[in-house]
C-alpha positions, 0 to 999 in steps of 0.5 A: 512521465520523466525518466527521473520520476520513472526511476523513483517509482521503481525504487518506491515499489512497496515490496516490504510493505506488501510482504508485511501485509501478506504475512500479517493476514496469514498470521490472522488466518492461522489464528482463525483456523485454530479456532474453527471446528475440525470438520467445519466449512469455515475451517475449509474456507480458511485453509483455502485462503491460507493457501492463496496467501501463501502462494502469492507470498511465494510468488512475490518473494521469487520476483522481489527478493533475490538473496536466498538468505533473505527469502528464507528469513521471510519464509521463517517469518511467515510460517514460524513468526520469526522476526522480519528480515531487514530487507527489502527496504520500506518506502516513505508513504505517499500522502499527496500527489498532485498536478499543476496547470502547467503539468508539474507533478508534486509528491509529498511523502513521510510520516513525521517530517514530510518531503516535497518533490516536484517532477522527482526533484527534492524541493523542501521539507514541511511540518507533518502538521500540514493538513493532509487529513481531509477526506472529501471528494476534492483536495488540492495543495498550494506551494509558493503560489502554485496550486496542485490538484490531487491525482491518483495512479491506482487503477479503477479496478484496484479502487473498486476492489478496495471499496468492495473489501470495505463494504464488509460483505466478506470479500477478502483483501484485494491482494492482487492490487495491494502493491499499487494501493500501497504505492499510491498511498491509499492504504498502509501496510496494515491494509487500513485506508489512509486519508488519501485513500478515503479521498480516492474512494470519495472521488469514485463515488462521485 
């Protein structure tokens, strides 16, 4: 990986998106906790999950947010549902990452207009209507005559954990893998699976 790309990957660590996802899940658990019976096993399980999410949230704040005022604002957002603070900044979502036969790495990011980079250097903008919504096992993108085959950086453990969560057997969201799943464009900040995420899951299933 080139130095430029390493720097950009650090800049694109989805700090804000992970904090948003954790806070959203925490608020959902709070709502479930209010509805659960006072002495029920369900309530106790929810209390355990609330503690786990809160502890992870606090650890990430310590690692990622250095300004005391911003940390306090995120705590207020978590516990009292106050507005989200402005920092840290969000990332531009990844919709495609691929490799050419010559080893060049392409990344396509964005929501409305999509930005194309090759080996960390901006190349052009393309219309968002360009079809990156395919969900099959194999996917590629051609630019100026060069074919890029899709690649994924999320670990097999992260993809497996995401698949287990989607199976609906009661497994909690794989928060320990949230950062790499978000960074690799497999989920959005609502923990919903993206088309790129569907393609990663399809490749996993063979």
